[in-house]
VEXDOBA-998816 format. One line per 5 residues: number of its first residue (from 1); their letters; for each residue x, y, z of N, C-alpha, C. Coordinates in Angstrom, 3 decimals, always signed. Example, Ala and Ser with C-alpha at 12.3 -4.5 7.8 and 13.67 -1.06 7.14 Angstrom:
<atoms>
1 = AS = +13.190,-5.690,+7.800,+12.300,-4.500,+7.800,+13.200,-3.300,+7.800; +12.850,-2.250,+7.080,+13.670,-1.060,+7.140,+12.900,+0.030,+7.870
</atoms>
This chain:
<atoms>
1 = XXXXX = +1.304,-10.828,+12.858,+0.688,-11.257,+11.606,+0.164,-10.035,+10.874; +0.350,-9.976,+9.528,-0.062,-8.806,+8.758,-0.716,-9.258,+7.471; -1.805,-8.614,+7.144,-2.467,-8.876,+5.878,-2.735,-7.557,+5.190; -2.662,-7.525,+3.884,-3.037,-6.350,+3.111,-4.390,-6.624,+2.490; -5.388,-5.796,+2.814,-6.721,-5.986,+2.263,-6.766,-5.526,+0.826
6 = XXXXX = -7.469,-6.229,+0.015,-7.623,-5.861,-1.386,-8.881,-5.032,-1.554; -8.712,-3.721,-1.751,-9.844,-2.823,-1.930,-9.670,-2.090,-3.258; -10.209,-2.616,-4.340,-10.052,-1.982,-5.648,-10.589,-0.558,-5.626; -9.838,+0.356,-6.197,-10.260,+1.752,-6.184,-11.578,+1.956,-6.927; -11.810,+1.193,-8.019,-13.050,+1.379,-8.752,-14.263,+0.945,-7.943
11 = XXXXX = -14.041,+0.050,-6.964,-15.151,-0.400,-6.120,-15.573,+0.690,-5.153; -14.659,+1.593,-4.852,-14.958,+2.644,-3.885,-15.978,+3.635,-4.433; -16.083,+3.706,-5.753,-17.016,+4.653,-6.362,-18.469,+4.303,-6.061; -18.727,+3.093,-5.604,-20.095,+2.676,-5.317,-20.571,+3.174,-3.961; -19.652,+3.740,-3.179,-20.028,+4.276,-1.868,-20.787,+5.578,-2.070
16 = XXXXX = -22.003,+5.647,-1.573,-22.829,+6.838,-1.776,-22.958,+7.642,-0.503; -23.399,+8.884,-0.666,-23.555,+9.756,+0.492,-24.560,+9.233,+1.492; -25.525,+8.429,+1.014,-26.555,+7.896,+1.910,-26.002,+6.840,+2.848; -24.785,+6.382,+2.572,-24.222,+5.300,+3.360,-23.144,+5.772,+4.339; -22.972,+7.073,+4.463,-21.877,+7.574,+5.276,-22.022,+7.146,+6.725
21 = XXXXX = -20.870,+6.932,+7.332,-20.818,+6.540,+8.739,-21.037,+7.764,+9.592; -21.914,+7.695,+10.569,-22.208,+8.842,+11.419,-21.562,+8.653,+12.785; -20.411,+9.329,+12.975,-19.709,+9.248,+14.260,-19.128,+7.885,+14.505; -18.726,+7.637,+15.726,-18.112,+6.352,+16.072,-19.133,+5.368,+16.631; -20.415,+5.748,+16.663,-21.452,+4.823,+17.098,-21.580,+4.678,+18.602
26 = XXXXX = -20.769,+5.411,+19.353,-20.764,+5.229,+20.799,-22.118,+5.566,+21.426; -22.702,+6.694,+21.042,-23.975,+7.114,+21.631,-25.067,+6.091,+21.347; -25.091,+5.610,+20.116,-26.111,+4.622,+19.742,-25.961,+3.355,+20.577; -24.724,+2.916,+20.790,-24.488,+1.700,+21.560,-24.946,+1.869,+23.013; -24.702,+3.037,+23.567,-25.076,+3.270,+24.961,-26.598,+3.264,+25.116
31 = XXXXX = -27.297,+3.906,+24.183,-28.755,+3.995,+24.260,-29.393,+2.605,+24.180; -28.872,+1.741,+23.324,-29.478,+0.440,+23.111,-29.028,-0.606,+24.127; -28.018,-0.295,+24.915,-27.504,-1.268,+25.869,-28.401,-1.326,+27.102; -28.270,-2.419,+27.846,-28.994,-2.554,+29.109,-28.442,-1.545,+30.107; -29.206,-1.177,+31.168,-28.758,-0.157,+32.125,-27.371,-0.418,+32.687
36 = XXXXX = -27.086,-1.683,+33.072,-25.771,-1.966,+33.646,-24.668,-1.826,+32.608; -24.998,-2.094,+31.321,-24.013,-1.944,+30.260,-23.752,-0.477,+29.964; -24.804,+0.357,+30.075,-24.621,+1.788,+29.857,-23.605,+2.346,+30.847; -23.737,+1.964,+32.108,-22.816,+2.445,+33.145,-21.400,+2.016,+32.835; -21.251,+0.760,+32.405,-19.918,+0.235,+32.110,-19.280,+0.973,+30.945
41 = XXXXX = -20.067,+1.214,+29.856,-19.531,+1.867,+28.681,-19.191,+3.322,+28.959; -20.066,+4.009,+29.696,-19.795,+5.398,+30.026,-18.568,+5.515,+30.918; -18.422,+4.615,+31.883,-17.281,+4.680,+32.782,-15.984,+4.384,+32.034; -16.056,+3.551,+31.004,-14.870,+3.261,+30.186,-14.424,+4.515,+29.443; -15.370,+5.260,+28.903,-15.015,+6.504,+28.221,-14.419,+7.501,+29.205
46 = XXXXX = -15.031,+7.606,+30.368,-14.494,+8.521,+31.385,-13.111,+8.092,+31.836; -12.886,+6.781,+31.961,-11.568,+6.281,+32.365,-10.507,+6.672,+31.340; -10.858,+6.528,+30.072,-9.896,+6.882,+29.018,-9.619,+8.385,+29.004; -10.664,+9.177,+29.247,-10.471,+10.625,+29.305,-9.506,+11.001,+30.426; -9.669,+10.344,+31.572,-8.777,+10.620,+32.702,-7.341,+10.221,+32.373
51 = XXXXX = -7.182,+9.079,+31.686,-5.845,+8.623,+31.318,-5.202,+9.592,+30.326; -5.996,+10.097,+29.403,-5.465,+11.056,+28.431,-5.083,+12.371,+29.105; -5.841,+12.767,+30.117,-5.518,+13.994,+30.844,-4.212,+13.823,+31.630; -4.028,+12.654,+32.220,-2.762,+12.374,+32.921,-1.596,+12.420,+31.940; -1.820,+11.879,+30.752,-0.774,+11.888,+29.731,-0.433,+13.317,+29.323
56 = XXXXX = -1.473,+14.147,+29.184,-1.242,+15.554,+28.843,-0.349,+16.222,+29.889; -0.613,+15.946,+31.136,+0.200,+16.535,+32.210,+1.652,+16.087,+32.109; +1.868,+14.844,+31.739,+3.231,+14.333,+31.559,+3.933,+15.038,+30.407; +3.200,+15.233,+29.308,+3.783,+15.903,+28.147,+4.126,+17.346,+28.487; +3.277,+18.004,+29.249,+3.530,+19.394,+29.619,+4.781,+19.541,+30.466
61 = XXXXX = +5.128,+18.478,+31.208,+6.338,+18.516,+32.047,+7.569,+17.994,+31.319; +7.383,+17.490,+30.105,+8.456,+16.800,+29.389,+9.598,+17.745,+29.005; +10.831,+17.278,+29.233,+12.038,+17.988,+28.802,+13.013,+17.014,+28.149; +12.463,+16.025,+27.464,+13.293,+14.970,+26.875,+14.130,+15.463,+25.698; +13.653,+16.509,+25.008,+14.426,+17.047,+23.891,+14.370,+18.574,+23.941
66 = XXXXX = +15.225,+19.261,+23.185,+15.289,+20.729,+23.247,+14.013,+21.449,+22.806; +13.109,+20.768,+22.156,+11.920,+21.454,+21.652,+11.067,+22.052,+22.768; +11.171,+21.491,+23.970,+10.336,+21.987,+25.071,+10.641,+23.442,+25.393; +11.877,+23.852,+25.155,+12.282,+25.216,+25.501,+11.809,+26.239,+24.479; +11.384,+25.773,+23.313,+10.988,+26.690,+22.236,+9.485,+26.747,+22.004
71 = XXXXX = +8.755,+25.838,+22.625,+7.316,+25.760,+22.354,+6.545,+26.833,+23.117; +5.391,+27.195,+22.574,+4.441,+28.028,+23.314,+3.428,+27.130,+24.031; +3.008,+26.078,+23.360,+2.083,+25.106,+23.935,+2.417,+23.704,+23.444; +2.172,+22.710,+24.273,+2.244,+21.338,+23.781,+0.972,+21.068,+22.986; +1.084,+20.206,+22.008,-0.077,+19.827,+21.199,-0.211,+18.312,+21.329
76 = XXXXX = -0.990,+17.886,+22.301,-1.075,+16.464,+22.627,-2.023,+15.741,+21.679; -3.235,+16.251,+21.540,-4.235,+15.620,+20.682,-5.618,+16.028,+21.128; -6.622,+15.709,+20.314,-7.998,+16.022,+20.684,-8.964,+15.126,+19.921; -10.158,+14.989,+20.496,-11.183,+14.167,+19.878,-11.784,+13.193,+20.865; -12.413,+12.163,+20.337,-13.091,+11.178,+21.166,-12.110,+10.214,+21.815
81 = XXXXX = -12.307,+9.973,+23.107,-11.454,+9.028,+23.831,-11.785,+7.585,+23.471; -12.913,+7.375,+22.815,-13.299,+6.018,+22.394,-13.432,+5.965,+20.872; -12.621,+6.747,+20.192,-12.700,+6.833,+18.737,-12.331,+5.517,+18.068; -13.056,+5.193,+17.020,-12.704,+4.029,+16.206,-11.542,+4.375,+15.279; -11.456,+5.645,+14.886,-10.428,+6.115,+13.965,-9.479,+7.082,+14.644
86 = XXXXX = -8.180,+6.786,+14.561,-7.147,+7.682,+15.063,-6.331,+8.183,+13.878; -6.132,+9.499,+13.809,-5.379,+10.106,+12.722,-4.101,+10.708,+13.293; -2.965,+10.334,+12.701,-1.674,+10.731,+13.252,-0.892,+11.541,+12.227; -0.640,+12.797,+12.542,+0.172,+13.660,+11.693,+1.637,+13.602,+12.100; +2.392,+14.614,+11.681,+3.833,+14.590,+11.917,+4.250,+15.445,+13.113
91 = XXXXX = +3.918,+16.738,+13.080,+4.325,+17.647,+14.156,+3.466,+18.904,+14.110; +3.341,+19.607,+15.219,+2.573,+20.862,+15.216,+3.254,+21.916,+14.345; +2.450,+22.799,+13.782,+2.971,+23.945,+13.045,+2.790,+25.217,+13.850; +2.911,+26.346,+13.180,+2.823,+27.649,+13.845,+1.497,+27.832,+14.572; +0.395,+27.624,+13.862,-0.929,+27.839,+14.462,-1.232,+26.834,+15.566
96 = XXXXX = -0.783,+25.600,+15.370,-1.000,+24.562,+16.384,-0.248,+24.910,+17.669; +0.956,+25.429,+17.523,+1.762,+25.818,+18.680,+1.094,+26.962,+19.444; +0.472,+27.884,+18.714,-0.212,+29.008,+19.354,-1.446,+28.554,+20.127; -2.212,+27.629,+19.541,-3.496,+27.233,+20.122,-3.425,+25.975,+20.984; -2.369,+25.189,+20.839,-2.274,+23.943,+21.601,-3.210,+22.869,+21.089
101 = XXXXX = -3.588,+22.955,+19.812,-4.502,+21.989,+19.194,-3.924,+21.499,+17.871; -4.183,+20.259,+17.496,-3.645,+19.751,+16.236,-4.468,+20.188,+15.022; -3.788,+20.409,+13.906,-4.433,+20.682,+12.623,-5.458,+21.810,+12.697; -4.999,+23.011,+13.001,-5.898,+24.171,+13.054,-5.529,+25.219,+12.003; -4.481,+24.958,+11.212,-4.092,+25.883,+10.150,-4.767,+25.515,+8.839
106 = XXXXX = -4.110,+25.842,+7.731,-4.673,+25.565,+6.408,-4.837,+24.063,+6.186; -3.837,+23.273,+6.621,-3.937,+21.819,+6.477,-5.088,+21.269,+7.317; -5.362,+21.923,+8.440,-6.474,+21.505,+9.294,-7.818,+21.704,+8.615; -7.949,+22.788,+7.838,-9.196,+23.029,+7.108,-9.401,+21.956,+6.044; -8.288,+21.536,+5.422,-8.376,+20.447,+4.440,-8.821,+19.169,+5.130
111 = XXXXX = -8.224,+18.889,+6.298,-8.591,+17.682,+7.038,-10.064,+17.699,+7.442; -10.549,+18.845,+7.868,-11.968,+18.958,+8.234,-12.860,+18.614,+7.041; -12.499,+19.102,+5.865,-13.282,+18.825,+4.658,-13.239,+17.343,+4.306; -12.076,+16.734,+4.480,-11.934,+15.309,+4.175,-12.780,+14.465,+5.127; -12.776,+14.824,+6.394,-13.601,+14.107,+7.364,-15.083,+14.263,+7.039
116 = XXXXX = -15.485,+15.484,+6.710,-16.889,+15.737,+6.373,-17.311,+14.941,+5.142; -16.384,+14.699,+4.235,-16.712,+13.981,+2.999,-17.116,+12.537,+3.262; -16.732,+12.000,+4.420,-17.133,+10.629,+4.765,-18.022,+10.603,+6.018; -18.641,+11.749,+6.309,-19.624,+11.804,+7.386,-19.049,+11.855,+8.776; -17.808,+12.302,+8.923,-17.179,+12.383,+10.243,-16.844,+13.824,+10.593
121 = XXXXX = -16.519,+14.053,+11.861,-16.008,+15.344,+12.293,-14.960,+15.110,+13.370; -14.369,+16.181,+13.858,-13.289,+16.068,+14.837,-13.735,+15.396,+16.135; -14.981,+15.590,+16.494,-15.468,+15.040,+17.759,-15.599,+13.526,+17.722; -15.676,+12.951,+16.524,-15.904,+11.510,+16.407,-14.620,+10.720,+16.151; -13.496,+11.412,+15.965,-12.216,+10.740,+15.746,-11.211,+11.275,+16.767
126 = XXXXX = -9.996,+10.732,+16.761,-8.952,+11.285,+17.619,-7.791,+11.707,+16.726; -7.339,+12.948,+16.889,-6.279,+13.514,+16.047,-5.071,+13.875,+16.904; -3.900,+13.456,+16.463,-2.680,+13.793,+17.193,-1.500,+13.802,+16.213; -0.299,+13.967,+16.744,+0.912,+13.991,+15.935,+1.981,+13.097,+16.541; +2.994,+12.799,+15.744,+4.154,+12.058,+16.251,+4.872,+12.897,+17.296
131 = XXXXX = +5.149,+14.168,+16.972,+5.754,+15.091,+17.928,+4.679,+15.922,+18.601; +4.918,+16.257,+19.849,+3.949,+17.056,+20.610,+4.370,+18.523,+20.712; +5.553,+18.855,+20.218,+6.039,+20.235,+20.226,+6.465,+20.625,+18.814; +6.354,+21.897,+18.498,+6.673,+22.373,+17.151,+8.179,+22.471,+16.937; +8.693,+21.859,+15.879,+10.097,+22.070,+15.509,+10.270,+23.498,+14.975
136 = XXXXX = +11.388,+24.134,+15.219,+11.603,+25.517,+14.763,+11.392,+25.663,+13.257; +10.674,+26.704,+12.862,+10.418,+27.011,+11.453,+9.777,+25.841,+10.702; +9.083,+25.008,+11.439,+8.380,+23.855,+10.840,+9.317,+22.896,+10.107; +10.563,+22.812,+10.558,+11.492,+21.863,+9.932,+11.047,+20.430,+10.207; +11.650,+19.484,+9.512,+11.290,+18.087,+9.682,+11.754,+17.583,+11.052
141 = XXXXX = +11.020,+16.664,+11.652,+11.426,+16.106,+12.953,+12.744,+15.352,+12.837; +13.567,+15.439,+13.865,+14.824,+14.684,+13.876,+14.580,+13.294,+14.456; +15.513,+12.382,+14.212,+15.391,+11.025,+14.742,+15.362,+11.044,+16.270; +16.168,+11.914,+16.863,+16.212,+12.008,+18.324,+14.870,+12.483,+18.873; +14.283,+13.502,+18.249,+12.988,+14.028,+18.698,+11.895,+12.964,+18.591
146 = XXXXX = +11.910,+12.223,+17.496,+10.916,+11.160,+17.307,+11.078,+10.084,+18.373; +12.319,+9.704,+18.631,+12.581,+8.654,+19.625,+12.140,+9.083,+21.018; +12.304,+10.366,+21.341,+11.956,+10.852,+22.671,+10.460,+11.086,+22.831; +9.765,+11.350,+21.724,+8.354,+11.737,+21.815,+7.379,+10.588,+21.558; +7.788,+9.586,+20.801,+6.842,+8.531,+20.431,+6.351,+7.661,+21.591
151 = XXXXX = +7.048,+7.575,+22.730,+6.415,+6.868,+23.852,+5.065,+7.472,+24.241; +4.914,+8.790,+24.070,+3.625,+9.427,+24.339,+2.574,+8.975,+23.319; +2.989,+8.870,+22.061,+2.078,+8.394,+21.025,+1.679,+6.943,+21.281; +2.634,+6.136,+21.670,+2.336,+4.734,+21.982,+1.289,+4.639,+23.088; +1.411,+5.525,+24.076,+0.461,+5.523,+25.189,-0.925,+5.962,+24.713
156 = XXXXX = -0.976,+6.929,+23.812,-2.265,+7.356,+23.269,-2.964,+6.204,+22.543; -2.202,+5.466,+21.768,-2.763,+4.315,+21.059,-3.256,+3.274,+22.053; -2.483,+3.059,+23.110,-2.844,+2.077,+24.131,-4.127,+2.472,+24.862; -4.296,+3.767,+25.120,-5.476,+4.244,+25.842,-6.724,+4.207,+24.960; -6.612,+4.715,+23.747,-7.779,+4.863,+22.878,-8.180,+3.548,+22.219
161 = XXXXX = -7.199,+2.707,+21.929,-7.465,+1.405,+21.290,-8.241,+1.571,+19.978; -7.718,+2.354,+19.046,-8.434,+2.568,+17.785,-8.488,+1.296,+16.946; -9.523,+1.179,+16.150,-9.624,+0.048,+15.234,-8.982,+0.379,+13.898; -8.884,+1.692,+13.617,-8.264,+2.163,+12.382,-7.262,+3.262,+12.735; -6.055,+3.165,+12.191,-5.061,+4.224,+12.329,-4.747,+4.743,+10.937
166 = XXXXX = -4.992,+6.029,+10.716,-4.654,+6.668,+9.449,-3.421,+7.538,+9.673; -2.348,+7.227,+8.978,-1.129,+8.027,+9.103,-1.172,+9.138,+8.063; -0.831,+10.345,+8.478,-0.889,+11.517,+7.607,+0.528,+12.006,+7.338; +1.096,+11.577,+6.225,+2.450,+11.987,+5.883,+3.482,+10.912,+6.146; +4.708,+11.199,+5.704,+5.785,+10.211,+5.745,+6.239,+9.825,+7.142
171 = XXXXX = +6.415,+10.811,+8.019,+6.985,+10.507,+9.332,+6.066,+9.655,+10.183; +4.783,+9.952,+10.152,+3.851,+9.126,+10.922,+3.744,+7.736,+10.298; +3.747,+7.663,+8.964,+3.704,+6.363,+8.303,+4.921,+5.523,+8.677; +6.098,+6.116,+8.624,+7.323,+5.378,+8.924,+7.332,+4.864,+10.364; +6.869,+5.684,+11.299,+6.879,+5.227,+12.688,+5.854,+4.116,+12.926
176 = XXXXX = +4.641,+4.306,+12.447,+3.597,+3.301,+12.664,+3.937,+1.999,+11.941; +4.457,+2.085,+10.732,+4.849,+0.875,+10.012,+5.950,+0.141,+10.768; +6.894,+0.875,+11.289,+7.978,+0.263,+12.059,+7.436,-0.367,+13.337; +6.518,+0.312,+13.994,+5.941,-0.181,+15.248,+5.232,-1.517,+15.045; +4.553,-1.662,+13.916,+3.768,-2.871,+13.667,+4.427,-3.819,+12.655
181 = XXXXX = +5.730,-3.589,+12.437,+6.525,-4.491,+11.578,+5.972,-4.620,+10.159; +5.597,-3.497,+9.589,+5.141,-3.461,+8.202,+6.289,-2.916,+7.347; +6.633,-3.587,+6.263,+7.705,-3.079,+5.383,+7.375,-1.679,+4.882; +8.322,-0.775,+4.975,+8.097,+0.625,+4.591,+8.294,+0.800,+3.094; +7.339,+1.472,+2.472,+7.403,+1.787,+1.041,+7.197,+3.288,+0.855
186 = XXXXX = +7.291,+3.741,-0.369,+7.045,+5.144,-0.664,+5.553,+5.435,-0.536; +5.238,+6.572,+0.061,+3.841,+6.944,+0.249,+3.131,+7.084,-1.101; +3.873,+7.481,-2.126,+3.281,+7.642,-3.451,+2.830,+6.309,-4.040; +3.380,+5.208,-3.520,+3.057,+3.879,-4.038,+1.959,+3.185,-3.235; +1.808,+3.560,-1.966,+0.894,+2.790,-1.105,-0.218,+3.627,-0.475
191 = XXXXX = -0.306,+4.912,-0.786,-1.360,+5.728,-0.171,-2.720,+5.126,-0.484; -3.578,+5.085,+0.517,-4.909,+4.524,+0.343,-4.976,+3.009,+0.447; -3.827,+2.362,+0.691,-3.828,+0.914,+0.898,-4.245,+0.608,+2.332; -4.602,-0.633,+2.593,-5.025,-1.026,+3.936,-4.181,-2.194,+4.411; -3.638,-2.044,+5.611,-2.838,-3.108,+6.228,-3.525,-3.535,+7.518
196 = XXXXX = -3.726,-4.821,+7.670,-4.359,-5.348,+8.871,-3.297,-6.007,+9.741; -3.159,-5.544,+10.983,-2.182,-6.114,+11.898,-2.895,-6.673,+13.124; -2.345,-7.725,+13.688,-2.911,-8.343,+14.891,-2.129,-7.881,+16.112; -2.843,-7.430,+17.141,-2.225,-6.988,+18.388,-2.917,-7.680,+19.554; -2.394,-7.481,+20.743,-3.013,-8.048,+21.935,-4.400,-7.476,+22.167
201 = XXXXX = -4.643,-6.275,+21.637,-5.939,-5.608,+21.798,-6.899,-5.971,+20.669; -6.450,-6.788,+19.726,-7.276,-7.133,+18.572,-6.665,-6.615,+17.287; -7.396,-6.709,+16.199,-6.897,-6.290,+14.892,-6.995,-4.772,+14.724; -6.015,-4.212,+14.022,-6.010,-2.793,+13.688,-5.795,-2.661,+12.185; -6.595,-1.804,+11.563,-6.413,-1.492,+10.147,-5.589,-0.213,+10.039
206 = XXXXX = -4.504,-0.265,+9.288,-3.629,+0.891,+9.127,-3.711,+1.380,+7.688; -4.010,+2.674,+7.534,-4.189,+3.264,+6.210,-3.213,+4.433,+6.053; -2.177,+4.288,+5.239,-1.259,+5.408,+5.003,-1.852,+6.408,+4.016; -1.796,+7.684,+4.376,-2.356,+8.746,+3.543,-1.346,+9.866,+3.362; -1.527,+10.639,+2.301,-0.746,+11.866,+2.166,-1.131,+12.823,+3.293
211 = XXXXX = -0.200,+13.679,+3.660,-0.523,+14.730,+4.620,-1.486,+15.715,+3.963; -2.512,+16.181,+4.683,-3.477,+17.120,+4.094,-2.838,+18.372,+3.505; -1.645,+18.722,+3.955,-0.978,+19.925,+3.450,-0.674,+19.833,+1.954; -0.622,+18.613,+1.400,-0.320,+18.491,-0.036,-1.386,+19.185,-0.879; -2.619,+19.198,-0.362,-3.714,+19.839,-1.097,-3.669,+21.358,-0.967
216 = XXXXX = -2.939,+21.854,+0.033,-2.762,+23.301,+0.178,-1.854,+23.821,-0.925; -0.826,+23.034,-1.243,+0.156,+23.451,-2.248,-0.186,+22.970,-3.654; -1.027,+21.946,-3.756,-1.427,+21.415,-5.051,-2.885,+20.983,-4.966; -3.775,+21.821,-5.422,-5.212,+21.590,-5.258,-5.655,+20.290,-5.935; -4.923,+19.839,-6.949,-5.280,+18.595,-7.634,-5.173,+17.388,-6.711
221 = XXXXX = -4.350,+17.482,-5.661,-4.173,+16.378,-4.716,-5.404,+16.173,-3.839; -6.316,+17.147,-3.840,-7.541,+17.000,-3.048,-8.348,+15.808,-3.542; -8.396,+15.613,-4.847,-9.138,+14.476,-5.403,-8.536,+13.157,-4.956; -7.210,+13.105,-4.875,-6.518,+11.891,-4.415,-6.873,+11.612,-2.960; -6.836,+12.654,-2.148,-7.154,+12.500,-0.732,-8.605,+12.077,-0.522
226 = XXXXX = -9.509,+12.683,-1.261,-10.929,+12.327,-1.144,-11.154,+10.860,-1.477; -10.479,+10.389,-2.514,-10.617,+8.985,-2.904,-10.046,+8.067,-1.830; -8.901,+8.444,-1.259,-8.279,+7.624,-0.217,-9.120,+7.587,+1.055; -9.792,+8.691,+1.363,-10.623,+8.718,+2.568,-11.825,+7.784,+2.442; -12.242,+7.493,+1.214,-13.335,+6.548,+1.019,-12.945,+5.148,+1.497
231 = XXXXX = -11.648,+4.874,+1.507,-11.173,+3.579,+2.012,-11.488,+3.468,+3.503; -11.256,+4.548,+4.239,-11.583,+4.570,+5.665,-13.078,+4.376,+5.854; -13.856,+5.063,+5.042,-15.317,+4.936,+5.121,-15.749,+3.492,+4.895; -15.116,+2.832,+3.933,-15.481,+1.452,+3.622,-15.188,+0.525,+4.801; -14.052,+0.716,+5.450,-13.708,-0.114,+6.605,-14.741,+0.068,+7.708
236 = XXXXX = -15.098,+1.317,+7.985,-16.052,+1.604,+9.058,-17.445,+1.074,+8.719; -17.839,+1.176,+7.461,-19.144,+0.679,+7.061,-19.191,-0.844,+7.145; -18.116,-1.507,+6.746,-18.064,-2.962,+6.839,-18.191,-3.419,+8.277; -17.551,-2.683,+9.186,-17.636,-3.029,+10.602,-19.057,-2.842,+11.115; -19.705,-1.755,+10.692,-21.071,-1.486,+11.112,-22.006,-2.567,+10.597
241 = XXXXX = -21.812,-3.004,+9.344,-22.659,-4.054,+8.769,-22.492,-5.376,+9.497; -21.263,-5.665,+9.924,-21.026,-6.902,+10.677,-21.752,-6.870,+12.011; -21.771,-5.687,+12.650,-22.472,-5.557,+13.933,-23.975,-5.765,+13.744; -24.520,-5.211,+12.665,-25.958,-5.365,+12.391,-26.288,-6.835,+12.133; -25.431,-7.494,+11.348,-25.649,-8.922,+11.044,-25.600,-9.759,+12.300
246 = XXXXX = -24.674,-9.418,+13.203,-24.535,-10.171,+14.455,-25.779,-10.012,+15.309; -26.351,-8.783,+15.349,-27.558,-8.540,+16.133,-28.739,-9.320,+15.576; -28.831,-9.379,+14.236,-29.927,-10.111,+13.603,-29.838,-11.593,+13.880; -28.613,-12.124,+13.889,-28.425,-13.562,+14.141,-28.774,-13.915,+15.577; -28.555,-12.969,+16.504,-28.899,-13.200,+17.907,-30.406,-13.270,+18.078
251 = X = -31.128,-12.407,+17.341,-32.595,-12.403,+17.410,-33.153,-13.726,+16.869
</atoms>
């Protein structure tokens, strides 16, 4: 089942800096929970971290496509294992291949600024790519490479169980839309839109966005990205408000 949420762009202008979402709320939930609940929540985060580490080891041993022979490092992903927001790019670039981390070049600096604009940072979200190895000369991923690498991405989604998935660029949008049976459109037509899909793990909000690199080559696109990121902020704030309302009704 799929629904498209109606979020008028002019309504987003009412979001103020005083309302920004601070992190994924995990620490706050643990502090306010009963002692036995704290243990359960902490152990869940540790369990996910262990699962992600096992996945990293699998990726490091992977030889499913020729890219493994050309890489310096695999770039699996980084961030919170219990993140509410997962951001998925396309493939590692030169700097990512050197450091083994996603989005550490010029596009990464843009992404950091975009996250900060809605009160988030890398530690509070999870960032990864469709491909875990850099294609030569940063060429576009091939269909074969995507087919061989996306089982790792599927596992990351399964482990982290994000409530929001933001796709960064065409390739991640096309794969995620295909995975959740959403009709594929041009990114120029649907960027900043919200799609709600139902899964066995619950509902997921999917937000297609331009890749942050567009602002590196065209500074005017930064305004577009900033506006689209407010959509993510609105989803997270709505969820936080629902939790507060639920607590008040219990009292």
